[in-house]
mmCIF file as Biopython writes it, N, C-alpha, C and O atoms, coordinates in Angstrom:
data_model
#
loop_
_atom_site.group_PDB
_atom_site.id
_atom_site.type_symbol
_atom_site.label_atom_id
_atom_site.label_alt_id
_atom_site.label_comp_id
_atom_site.label_asym_id
_atom_site.label_entity_id
_atom_site.label_seq_id
_atom_site.pdbx_PDB_ins_code
_atom_site.Cartn_x
_atom_site.Cartn_y
_atom_site.Cartn_z
_atom_site.occupancy
_atom_site.B_iso_or_equiv
_atom_site.auth_seq_id
_atom_site.auth_asym_id
_atom_site.pdbx_PDB_model_num
ATOM 1   N N  . MET A ? 1  ? 0.878   -1.305  0.095  1.0 0.0 1  A 1 
ATOM 2   C CA . MET A ? 1  ? 0.101   0.273   0.064  1.0 0.0 1  A 1 
ATOM 3   C C  . MET A ? 1  ? 0.902   1.107   0.121  1.0 0.0 1  A 1 
ATOM 4   O O  . MET A ? 1  ? 1.887   1.064   0.858  1.0 0.0 1  A 1 
ATOM 5   N N  . THR A ? 2  ? 0.499   2.401   -0.976 1.0 0.0 2  A 1 
ATOM 6   C CA . THR A ? 2  ? 1.868   3.340   -0.901 1.0 0.0 2  A 1 
ATOM 7   C C  . THR A ? 2  ? 0.670   4.442   -1.291 1.0 0.0 2  A 1 
ATOM 8   O O  . THR A ? 2  ? -0.531  4.325   -1.534 1.0 0.0 2  A 1 
ATOM 9   N N  . TYR A ? 3  ? 1.549   5.512   -1.231 1.0 0.0 3  A 1 
ATOM 10  C CA . TYR A ? 3  ? 0.744   6.727   -1.909 1.0 0.0 3  A 1 
ATOM 11  C C  . TYR A ? 3  ? 1.513   7.710   -2.194 1.0 0.0 3  A 1 
ATOM 12  O O  . TYR A ? 3  ? 2.689   7.665   -1.830 1.0 0.0 3  A 1 
ATOM 13  N N  . ASP A ? 4  ? 1.100   8.621   -2.783 1.0 0.0 4  A 1 
ATOM 14  C CA . ASP A ? 4  ? 1.998   9.764   -3.321 1.0 0.0 4  A 1 
ATOM 15  C C  . ASP A ? 4  ? 0.942   11.091  -4.275 1.0 0.0 4  A 1 
ATOM 16  O O  . ASP A ? 4  ? -0.256  10.868  -4.445 1.0 0.0 4  A 1 
ATOM 17  N N  . ARG A ? 5  ? 1.406   12.025  -4.657 1.0 0.0 5  A 1 
ATOM 18  C CA . ARG A ? 5  ? 0.613   12.914  -5.359 1.0 0.0 5  A 1 
ATOM 19  C C  . ARG A ? 5  ? -0.432  13.496  -4.282 1.0 0.0 5  A 1 
ATOM 20  O O  . ARG A ? 5  ? -1.595  13.810  -4.536 1.0 0.0 5  A 1 
ATOM 21  N N  . LEU A ? 6  ? 0.261   13.587  -2.924 1.0 0.0 6  A 1 
ATOM 22  C CA . LEU A ? 6  ? -0.860  14.468  -2.175 1.0 0.0 6  A 1 
ATOM 23  C C  . LEU A ? 6  ? -1.189  16.061  -2.710 1.0 0.0 6  A 1 
ATOM 24  O O  . LEU A ? 6  ? -0.489  16.973  -3.150 1.0 0.0 6  A 1 
ATOM 25  N N  . ASN A ? 7  ? -2.416  15.911  -2.470 1.0 0.0 7  A 1 
ATOM 26  C CA . ASN A ? 7  ? -3.247  16.998  -3.009 1.0 0.0 7  A 1 
ATOM 27  C C  . ASN A ? 7  ? -4.052  17.818  -2.187 1.0 0.0 7  A 1 
ATOM 28  O O  . ASN A ? 7  ? -5.164  17.377  -1.898 1.0 0.0 7  A 1 
ATOM 29  N N  . THR A ? 8  ? -3.586  19.347  -1.588 1.0 0.0 8  A 1 
ATOM 30  C CA . THR A ? 8  ? -4.107  20.094  -0.363 1.0 0.0 8  A 1 
ATOM 31  C C  . THR A ? 8  ? -5.170  21.017  -1.159 1.0 0.0 8  A 1 
ATOM 32  O O  . THR A ? 8  ? -5.743  21.902  -0.524 1.0 0.0 8  A 1 
ATOM 33  N N  . ASP A ? 9  ? -5.468  20.821  -2.639 1.0 0.0 9  A 1 
ATOM 34  C CA . ASP A ? 9  ? -5.986  22.249  -3.357 1.0 0.0 9  A 1 
ATOM 35  C C  . ASP A ? 9  ? -7.124  22.213  -2.738 1.0 0.0 9  A 1 
ATOM 36  O O  . ASP A ? 9  ? -7.648  23.303  -2.969 1.0 0.0 9  A 1 
ATOM 37  N N  . GLU A ? 10 ? -8.044  21.377  -1.863 1.0 0.0 10 A 1 
ATOM 38  C CA . GLU A ? 10 ? -9.526  21.448  -1.599 1.0 0.0 10 A 1 
ATOM 39  C C  . GLU A ? 10 ? -9.440  21.431  -0.181 1.0 0.0 10 A 1 
ATOM 40  O O  . GLU A ? 10 ? -10.261 20.793  0.478  1.0 0.0 10 A 1 
ATOM 41  N N  . CYS A ? 11 ? -8.315  22.221  0.464  1.0 0.0 11 A 1 
ATOM 42  C CA . CYS A ? 11 ? -8.343  21.989  2.021  1.0 0.0 11 A 1 
ATOM 43  C C  . CYS A ? 11 ? -8.663  23.632  2.407  1.0 0.0 11 A 1 
ATOM 44  O O  . CYS A ? 11 ? -8.129  24.696  2.092  1.0 0.0 11 A 1 
ATOM 45  N N  . ARG A ? 12 ? -9.701  23.289  3.166  1.0 0.0 12 A 1 
ATOM 46  C CA . ARG A ? 12 ? -10.031 24.939  3.885  1.0 0.0 12 A 1 
ATOM 47  C C  . ARG A ? 12 ? -10.538 24.634  5.000  1.0 0.0 12 A 1 
ATOM 48  O O  . ARG A ? 12 ? -11.169 23.648  5.378  1.0 0.0 12 A 1 
ATOM 49  N N  . GLY A ? 13 ? -10.195 25.600  5.516  1.0 0.0 13 A 1 
ATOM 50  C CA . GLY A ? 13 ? -10.512 25.786  7.138  1.0 0.0 13 A 1 
ATOM 51  C C  . GLY A ? 13 ? -9.648  24.873  8.308  1.0 0.0 13 A 1 
ATOM 52  O O  . GLY A ? 13 ? -9.100  23.864  7.862  1.0 0.0 13 A 1 
ATOM 53  N N  . ALA A ? 14 ? -9.497  25.137  9.680  1.0 0.0 14 A 1 
ATOM 54  C CA . ALA A ? 14 ? -8.821  24.747  10.732 1.0 0.0 14 A 1 
ATOM 55  C C  . ALA A ? 14 ? -9.663  23.637  11.449 1.0 0.0 14 A 1 
ATOM 56  O O  . ALA A ? 14 ? -9.283  23.393  12.594 1.0 0.0 14 A 1 
ATOM 57  N N  . ALA A ? 15 ? -10.575 23.026  11.060 1.0 0.0 15 A 1 
ATOM 58  C CA . ALA A ? 15 ? -10.440 22.011  12.115 1.0 0.0 15 A 1 
ATOM 59  C C  . ALA A ? 15 ? -10.328 20.342  11.629 1.0 0.0 15 A 1 
ATOM 60  O O  . ALA A ? 15 ? -10.565 19.924  10.495 1.0 0.0 15 A 1 
ATOM 61  N N  . ARG A ? 16 ? -10.036 19.787  12.436 1.0 0.0 16 A 1 
ATOM 62  C CA . ARG A ? 16 ? -9.833  18.195  11.968 1.0 0.0 16 A 1 
ATOM 63  C C  . ARG A ? 16 ? -10.467 17.632  11.046 1.0 0.0 16 A 1 
ATOM 64  O O  . ARG A ? 16 ? -9.971  16.671  10.458 1.0 0.0 16 A 1 
ATOM 65  N N  . VAL A ? 17 ? -11.516 18.047  10.781 1.0 0.0 17 A 1 
ATOM 66  C CA . VAL A ? 17 ? -12.698 17.374  9.397  1.0 0.0 17 A 1 
ATOM 67  C C  . VAL A ? 17 ? -12.076 18.233  8.354  1.0 0.0 17 A 1 
ATOM 68  O O  . VAL A ? 17 ? -11.846 17.606  7.320  1.0 0.0 17 A 1 
ATOM 69  N N  . ASP A ? 18 ? -11.862 19.027  8.338  1.0 0.0 18 A 1 
ATOM 70  C CA . ASP A ? 18 ? -11.851 19.599  7.127  1.0 0.0 18 A 1 
ATOM 71  C C  . ASP A ? 18 ? -9.994  18.707  6.910  1.0 0.0 18 A 1 
ATOM 72  O O  . ASP A ? 18 ? -9.837  18.168  5.815  1.0 0.0 18 A 1 
ATOM 73  N N  . PHE A ? 19 ? -9.401  18.664  7.403  1.0 0.0 19 A 1 
ATOM 74  C CA . PHE A ? 19 ? -8.266  17.977  6.931  1.0 0.0 19 A 1 
ATOM 75  C C  . PHE A ? 19 ? -8.246  16.252  6.616  1.0 0.0 19 A 1 
ATOM 76  O O  . PHE A ? 19 ? -7.515  15.698  5.796  1.0 0.0 19 A 1 
ATOM 77  N N  . LEU A ? 20 ? -9.118  15.682  7.385  1.0 0.0 20 A 1 
ATOM 78  C CA . LEU A ? 20 ? -9.916  14.512  7.440  1.0 0.0 20 A 1 
ATOM 79  C C  . LEU A ? 20 ? -10.568 14.160  5.933  1.0 0.0 20 A 1 
ATOM 80  O O  . LEU A ? 20 ? -10.319 13.162  5.256  1.0 0.0 20 A 1 
ATOM 81  N N  . VAL A ? 21 ? -11.166 14.888  5.715  1.0 0.0 21 A 1 
ATOM 82  C CA . VAL A ? 21 ? -11.756 14.590  4.071  1.0 0.0 21 A 1 
ATOM 83  C C  . VAL A ? 21 ? -11.523 15.608  2.768  1.0 0.0 21 A 1 
ATOM 84  O O  . VAL A ? 21 ? -12.366 15.700  1.876  1.0 0.0 21 A 1 
ATOM 85  N N  . SER A ? 22 ? -10.240 16.378  2.771  1.0 0.0 22 A 1 
ATOM 86  C CA . SER A ? 22 ? -9.736  17.036  1.769  1.0 0.0 22 A 1 
ATOM 87  C C  . SER A ? 22 ? -8.188  17.044  1.416  1.0 0.0 22 A 1 
ATOM 88  O O  . SER A ? 22 ? -7.576  17.668  0.549  1.0 0.0 22 A 1 
ATOM 89  N N  . LEU A ? 23 ? -7.776  16.171  2.346  1.0 0.0 23 A 1 
ATOM 90  C CA . LEU A ? 23 ? -6.396  15.614  1.532  1.0 0.0 23 A 1 
ATOM 91  C C  . LEU A ? 23 ? -6.405  14.317  1.206  1.0 0.0 23 A 1 
ATOM 92  O O  . LEU A ? 23 ? -6.460  13.267  1.847  1.0 0.0 23 A 1 
ATOM 93  N N  . ASP A ? 24 ? -6.327  14.667  -0.150 1.0 0.0 24 A 1 
ATOM 94  C CA . ASP A ? 24 ? -6.394  13.638  -1.350 1.0 0.0 24 A 1 
ATOM 95  C C  . ASP A ? 24 ? -4.957  13.275  -1.820 1.0 0.0 24 A 1 
ATOM 96  O O  . ASP A ? 24 ? -4.089  14.139  -1.938 1.0 0.0 24 A 1 
ATOM 97  N N  . ALA A ? 25 ? -4.737  11.905  -2.095 1.0 0.0 25 A 1 
ATOM 98  C CA . ALA A ? 25 ? -3.635  11.253  -2.802 1.0 0.0 25 A 1 
ATOM 99  C C  . ALA A ? 25 ? -3.916  9.766   -3.437 1.0 0.0 25 A 1 
ATOM 100 O O  . ALA A ? 25 ? -4.830  9.060   -3.011 1.0 0.0 25 A 1 
ATOM 101 N N  . ARG A ? 26 ? -3.008  9.346   -4.538 1.0 0.0 26 A 1 
ATOM 102 C CA . ARG A ? 26 ? -3.371  8.427   -4.937 1.0 0.0 26 A 1 
ATOM 103 C C  . ARG A ? 26 ? -2.649  7.453   -4.505 1.0 0.0 26 A 1 
ATOM 104 O O  . ARG A ? 26 ? -1.444  7.260   -4.345 1.0 0.0 26 A 1 
ATOM 105 N N  . LEU A ? 27 ? -4.121  6.555   -4.256 1.0 0.0 27 A 1 
ATOM 106 C CA . LEU A ? 27 ? -3.386  5.667   -3.152 1.0 0.0 27 A 1 
ATOM 107 C C  . LEU A ? 27 ? -3.225  4.216   -3.993 1.0 0.0 27 A 1 
ATOM 108 O O  . LEU A ? 27 ? -4.223  4.028   -4.688 1.0 0.0 27 A 1 
ATOM 109 N N  . ARG A ? 28 ? -2.382  3.310   -4.091 1.0 0.0 28 A 1 
ATOM 110 C CA . ARG A ? 28 ? -2.099  2.354   -4.852 1.0 0.0 28 A 1 
ATOM 111 C C  . ARG A ? 28 ? -2.024  0.712   -3.717 1.0 0.0 28 A 1 
ATOM 112 O O  . ARG A ? 28 ? -1.289  0.288   -2.826 1.0 0.0 28 A 1 
ATOM 113 N N  . VAL A ? 29 ? -2.854  0.400   -4.206 1.0 0.0 29 A 1 
ATOM 114 C CA . VAL A ? 29 ? -2.610  -1.344  -3.152 1.0 0.0 29 A 1 
ATOM 115 C C  . VAL A ? 29 ? -1.943  -2.562  -4.498 1.0 0.0 29 A 1 
ATOM 116 O O  . VAL A ? 29 ? -2.423  -2.712  -5.621 1.0 0.0 29 A 1 
ATOM 117 N N  . VAL A ? 30 ? -1.077  -3.077  -4.075 1.0 0.0 30 A 1 
ATOM 118 C CA . VAL A ? 30 ? -0.182  -4.135  -5.131 1.0 0.0 30 A 1 
ATOM 119 C C  . VAL A ? 30 ? -0.133  -5.239  -4.456 1.0 0.0 30 A 1 
ATOM 120 O O  . VAL A ? 30 ? 0.184   -5.137  -3.271 1.0 0.0 30 A 1 
ATOM 121 N N  . ASP A ? 31 ? -0.348  -6.228  -4.862 1.0 0.0 31 A 1 
ATOM 122 C CA . ASP A ? 31 ? 0.107   -7.620  -4.437 1.0 0.0 31 A 1 
ATOM 123 C C  . ASP A ? 31 ? 0.844   -8.235  -5.183 1.0 0.0 31 A 1 
ATOM 124 O O  . ASP A ? 31 ? 0.470   -8.820  -6.199 1.0 0.0 31 A 1 
ATOM 125 N N  . GLY A ? 32 ? 2.479   -8.149  -4.583 1.0 0.0 32 A 1 
ATOM 126 C CA . GLY A ? 32 ? 3.336   -8.640  -5.701 1.0 0.0 32 A 1 
ATOM 127 C C  . GLY A ? 32 ? 3.420   -7.973  -6.929 1.0 0.0 32 A 1 
ATOM 128 O O  . GLY A ? 32 ? 4.150   -6.989  -6.814 1.0 0.0 32 A 1 
ATOM 129 N N  . HIS A ? 33 ? 2.976   -8.106  -8.036 1.0 0.0 33 A 1 
ATOM 130 C CA . HIS A ? 33 ? 3.396   -7.476  -9.377 1.0 0.0 33 A 1 
ATOM 131 C C  . HIS A ? 33 ? 2.274   -6.799  -9.479 1.0 0.0 33 A 1 
ATOM 132 O O  . HIS A ? 33 ? 2.385   -5.613  -9.790 1.0 0.0 33 A 1 
ATOM 133 N N  . VAL A ? 34 ? 0.630   -7.472  -9.203 1.0 0.0 34 A 1 
ATOM 134 C CA . VAL A ? 34 ? -0.915  -7.050  -9.580 1.0 0.0 34 A 1 
ATOM 135 C C  . VAL A ? 34 ? -1.206  -6.305  -9.238 1.0 0.0 34 A 1 
ATOM 136 O O  . VAL A ? 34 ? -1.689  -6.618  -8.150 1.0 0.0 34 A 1 
ATOM 137 N N  . THR A ? 35 ? -1.350  -4.776  -9.454 1.0 0.0 35 A 1 
ATOM 138 C CA . THR A ? 35 ? -2.307  -3.889  -8.991 1.0 0.0 35 A 1 
ATOM 139 C C  . THR A ? 35 ? -3.384  -4.096  -8.450 1.0 0.0 35 A 1 
ATOM 140 O O  . THR A ? 35 ? -4.056  -4.722  -9.269 1.0 0.0 35 A 1 
ATOM 141 N N  . VAL A ? 36 ? -4.032  -3.915  -7.415 1.0 0.0 36 A 1 
ATOM 142 C CA . VAL A ? 36 ? -5.221  -4.208  -6.745 1.0 0.0 36 A 1 
ATOM 143 C C  . VAL A ? 36 ? -6.424  -3.313  -6.952 1.0 0.0 36 A 1 
ATOM 144 O O  . VAL A ? 36 ? -7.554  -3.519  -7.394 1.0 0.0 36 A 1 
ATOM 145 N N  . LEU A ? 37 ? -5.689  -2.068  -6.401 1.0 0.0 37 A 1 
ATOM 146 C CA . LEU A ? 37 ? -6.271  -0.815  -6.557 1.0 0.0 37 A 1 
ATOM 147 C C  . LEU A ? 37 ? -5.493  0.276   -6.728 1.0 0.0 37 A 1 
ATOM 148 O O  . LEU A ? 37 ? -4.491  0.433   -6.031 1.0 0.0 37 A 1 
ATOM 149 N N  . ASP A ? 38 ? -5.960  1.407   -7.936 1.0 0.0 38 A 1 
ATOM 150 C CA . ASP A ? 38 ? -5.505  2.643   -8.250 1.0 0.0 38 A 1 
ATOM 151 C C  . ASP A ? 38 ? -6.128  3.610   -8.203 1.0 0.0 38 A 1 
ATOM 152 O O  . ASP A ? 38 ? -6.520  4.072   -9.274 1.0 0.0 38 A 1 
ATOM 153 N N  . GLU A ? 39 ? -6.464  4.297   -6.955 1.0 0.0 39 A 1 
ATOM 154 C CA . GLU A ? 39 ? -7.272  5.368   -6.711 1.0 0.0 39 A 1 
ATOM 155 C C  . GLU A ? 39 ? -6.640  6.656   -6.781 1.0 0.0 39 A 1 
ATOM 156 O O  . GLU A ? 39 ? -5.889  7.061   -5.894 1.0 0.0 39 A 1 
ATOM 157 N N  . PRO A ? 40 ? -6.960  7.389   -7.940 1.0 0.0 40 A 1 
ATOM 158 C CA . PRO A ? 40 ? -6.273  8.993   -7.933 1.0 0.0 40 A 1 
ATOM 159 C C  . PRO A ? 40 ? -6.291  9.776   -6.890 1.0 0.0 40 A 1 
ATOM 160 O O  . PRO A ? 40 ? -5.326  10.302  -6.336 1.0 0.0 40 A 1 
ATOM 161 N N  . GLY A ? 41 ? -8.174  9.900   -6.444 1.0 0.0 41 A 1 
ATOM 162 C CA . GLY A ? 41 ? -8.327  10.855  -5.546 1.0 0.0 41 A 1 
ATOM 163 C C  . GLY A ? 41 ? -8.548  10.089  -3.964 1.0 0.0 41 A 1 
ATOM 164 O O  . GLY A ? 41 ? -9.721  9.828   -3.700 1.0 0.0 41 A 1 
ATOM 165 N N  . PHE A ? 42 ? -7.578  9.743   -2.983 1.0 0.0 42 A 1 
ATOM 166 C CA . PHE A ? 42 ? -8.322  8.933   -2.433 1.0 0.0 42 A 1 
ATOM 167 C C  . PHE A ? 42 ? -8.018  9.580   -1.027 1.0 0.0 42 A 1 
ATOM 168 O O  . PHE A ? 42 ? -6.843  9.932   -0.918 1.0 0.0 42 A 1 
ATOM 169 N N  . PRO A ? 43 ? -8.813  9.814   0.067  1.0 0.0 43 A 1 
ATOM 170 C CA . PRO A ? 43 ? -8.820  10.699  1.387  1.0 0.0 43 A 1 
ATOM 171 C C  . PRO A ? 43 ? -8.162  10.050  2.108  1.0 0.0 43 A 1 
ATOM 172 O O  . PRO A ? 43 ? -8.834  9.282   2.796  1.0 0.0 43 A 1 
ATOM 173 N N  . VAL A ? 44 ? -6.229  9.980   2.399  1.0 0.0 44 A 1 
ATOM 174 C CA . VAL A ? 44 ? -5.274  9.549   2.682  1.0 0.0 44 A 1 
ATOM 175 C C  . VAL A ? 44 ? -5.237  9.609   4.243  1.0 0.0 44 A 1 
ATOM 176 O O  . VAL A ? 44 ? -4.758  8.806   5.044  1.0 0.0 44 A 1 
ATOM 177 N N  . VAL A ? 45 ? -5.522  10.131  4.329  1.0 0.0 45 A 1 
ATOM 178 C CA . VAL A ? 45 ? -5.749  10.970  5.922  1.0 0.0 45 A 1 
ATOM 179 C C  . VAL A ? 45 ? -6.327  10.357  6.955  1.0 0.0 45 A 1 
ATOM 180 O O  . VAL A ? 45 ? -5.842  9.936   8.005  1.0 0.0 45 A 1 
ATOM 181 N N  . GLU A ? 46 ? -8.384  10.347  6.176  1.0 0.0 46 A 1 
ATOM 182 C CA . GLU A ? 46 ? -9.123  9.744   6.673  1.0 0.0 46 A 1 
ATOM 183 C C  . GLU A ? 46 ? -9.297  8.196   6.845  1.0 0.0 46 A 1 
ATOM 184 O O  . GLU A ? 46 ? -9.924  7.613   7.730  1.0 0.0 46 A 1 
ATOM 185 N N  . LEU A ? 47 ? -8.479  7.578   5.615  1.0 0.0 47 A 1 
ATOM 186 C CA . LEU A ? 47 ? -7.970  5.880   5.888  1.0 0.0 47 A 1 
ATOM 187 C C  . LEU A ? 47 ? -7.001  5.714   6.815  1.0 0.0 47 A 1 
ATOM 188 O O  . LEU A ? 47 ? -7.019  4.580   7.296  1.0 0.0 47 A 1 
ATOM 189 N N  . ALA A ? 48 ? -5.738  6.785   7.461  1.0 0.0 48 A 1 
ATOM 190 C CA . ALA A ? 48 ? -5.172  6.429   8.399  1.0 0.0 48 A 1 
ATOM 191 C C  . ALA A ? 48 ? -5.551  6.824   9.406  1.0 0.0 48 A 1 
ATOM 192 O O  . ALA A ? 48 ? -4.668  6.628   10.241 1.0 0.0 48 A 1 
ATOM 193 N N  . ARG A ? 49 ? -6.664  7.439   9.968  1.0 0.0 49 A 1 
ATOM 194 C CA . ARG A ? 49 ? -7.520  7.429   11.276 1.0 0.0 49 A 1 
ATOM 195 C C  . ARG A ? 49 ? -7.978  6.230   11.025 1.0 0.0 49 A 1 
ATOM 196 O O  . ARG A ? 49 ? -7.369  5.298   11.551 1.0 0.0 49 A 1 
ATOM 197 N N  . SER A ? 50 ? -9.010  5.963   10.275 1.0 0.0 50 A 1 
ATOM 198 C CA . SER A ? 50 ? -10.010 4.923   10.680 1.0 0.0 50 A 1 
ATOM 199 C C  . SER A ? 50 ? -8.984  3.501   11.119 1.0 0.0 50 A 1 
ATOM 200 O O  . SER A ? 50 ? -9.237  2.589   11.908 1.0 0.0 50 A 1 
ATOM 201 N N  . LEU A ? 51 ? -7.772  3.739   10.274 1.0 0.0 51 A 1 
ATOM 202 C CA . LEU A ? 51 ? -7.114  2.327   10.525 1.0 0.0 51 A 1 
ATOM 203 C C  . LEU A ? 51 ? -6.612  1.831   12.138 1.0 0.0 51 A 1 
ATOM 204 O O  . LEU A ? 51 ? -6.624  0.811   12.827 1.0 0.0 51 A 1 
ATOM 205 N N  . LEU A ? 52 ? -6.009  3.803   12.270 1.0 0.0 52 A 1 
ATOM 206 C CA . LEU A ? 52 ? -5.484  3.527   13.973 1.0 0.0 52 A 1 
ATOM 207 C C  . LEU A ? 52 ? -6.431  3.382   14.825 1.0 0.0 52 A 1 
ATOM 208 O O  . LEU A ? 52 ? -6.256  2.912   15.950 1.0 0.0 52 A 1 
ATOM 209 N N  . ILE A ? 53 ? -7.784  3.863   14.264 1.0 0.0 53 A 1 
ATOM 210 C CA . ILE A ? 53 ? -9.135  3.366   15.677 1.0 0.0 53 A 1 
ATOM 211 C C  . ILE A ? 53 ? -9.339  1.799   15.425 1.0 0.0 53 A 1 
ATOM 212 O O  . ILE A ? 53 ? -9.524  1.047   16.382 1.0 0.0 53 A 1 
ATOM 213 N N  . TRP A ? 54 ? -9.306  1.401   14.310 1.0 0.0 54 A 1 
ATOM 214 C CA . TRP A ? 54 ? -9.430  -0.298  14.179 1.0 0.0 54 A 1 
ATOM 215 C C  . TRP A ? 54 ? -8.153  -0.889  14.509 1.0 0.0 54 A 1 
ATOM 216 O O  . TRP A ? 54 ? -8.276  -2.088  14.763 1.0 0.0 54 A 1 
ATOM 217 N N  . LEU A ? 55 ? -7.045  -0.484  14.586 1.0 0.0 55 A 1 
ATOM 218 C CA . LEU A ? 55 ? -6.137  -1.530  15.243 1.0 0.0 55 A 1 
ATOM 219 C C  . LEU A ? 55 ? -6.131  -0.790  16.862 1.0 0.0 55 A 1 
ATOM 220 O O  . LEU A ? 55 ? -5.791  -1.541  17.776 1.0 0.0 55 A 1 
ATOM 221 N N  . GLY A ? 56 ? -6.404  0.276   17.126 1.0 0.0 56 A 1 
ATOM 222 C CA . GLY A ? 56 ? -6.364  0.151   19.084 1.0 0.0 56 A 1 
ATOM 223 C C  . GLY A ? 56 ? -7.315  -0.577  19.727 1.0 0.0 56 A 1 
ATOM 224 O O  . GLY A ? 56 ? -7.186  -0.897  20.908 1.0 0.0 56 A 1 
ATOM 225 N N  . ASP A ? 57 ? -8.558  -0.963  18.855 1.0 0.0 57 A 1 
ATOM 226 C CA . ASP A ? 57 ? -9.978  -1.820  18.965 1.0 0.0 57 A 1 
ATOM 227 C C  . ASP A ? 57 ? -9.659  -3.504  19.690 1.0 0.0 57 A 1 
ATOM 228 O O  . ASP A ? 57 ? -9.610  -4.441  18.893 1.0 0.0 57 A 1 
ATOM 229 N N  . PRO A ? 58 ? -9.459  -3.783  21.172 1.0 0.0 58 A 1 
ATOM 230 C CA . PRO A ? 58 ? -9.387  -5.091  21.576 1.0 0.0 58 A 1 
ATOM 231 C C  . PRO A ? 58 ? -9.921  -5.638  20.819 1.0 0.0 58 A 1 
ATOM 232 O O  . PRO A ? 58 ? -9.214  -6.366  20.121 1.0 0.0 58 A 1 
ATOM 233 N N  . SER A ? 59 ? -11.000 -5.621  20.605 1.0 0.0 59 A 1 
ATOM 234 C CA . SER A ? 59 ? -12.278 -6.703  20.135 1.0 0.0 59 A 1 
ATOM 235 C C  . SER A ? 59 ? -12.031 -6.506  18.331 1.0 0.0 59 A 1 
ATOM 236 O O  . SER A ? 59 ? -13.099 -6.784  17.785 1.0 0.0 59 A 1 
ATOM 237 N N  . ARG A ? 60 ? -11.356 -6.261  17.680 1.0 0.0 60 A 1 
ATOM 238 C CA . ARG A ? 60 ? -10.917 -6.178  16.449 1.0 0.0 60 A 1 
ATOM 239 C C  . ARG A ? 60 ? -10.756 -7.379  15.576 1.0 0.0 60 A 1 
ATOM 240 O O  . ARG A ? 60 ? -9.619  -7.765  15.849 1.0 0.0 60 A 1 
ATOM 241 N N  . ARG A ? 61 ? -11.178 -8.063  14.815 1.0 0.0 61 A 1 
ATOM 242 C CA . ARG A ? 61 ? -11.192 -9.328  13.880 1.0 0.0 61 A 1 
ATOM 243 C C  . ARG A ? 61 ? -10.307 -8.995  12.801 1.0 0.0 61 A 1 
ATOM 244 O O  . ARG A ? 61 ? -10.293 -7.808  12.475 1.0 0.0 61 A 1 
ATOM 245 N N  . ASP A ? 62 ? -9.365  -10.009 12.010 1.0 0.0 62 A 1 
ATOM 246 C CA . ASP A ? 62 ? -8.664  -10.335 11.117 1.0 0.0 62 A 1 
ATOM 247 C C  . ASP A ? 62 ? -9.266  -9.771  10.095 1.0 0.0 62 A 1 
ATOM 248 O O  . ASP A ? 62 ? -8.806  -9.898  8.960  1.0 0.0 62 A 1 
#
């Protein structure tokens, strides 16, 4: 899983939610040499926040 081309053009305001939904990047998920996902405008900060919440939940499942 990688990201690049971080785009802050839509970033307005100073609240956390503004940054969660307005910072986009190209997200790629690759398995070996096969690209599973290639999304040019993905909210990567929102994904990071959600993954941290999920990882911190002791009842989470794989």
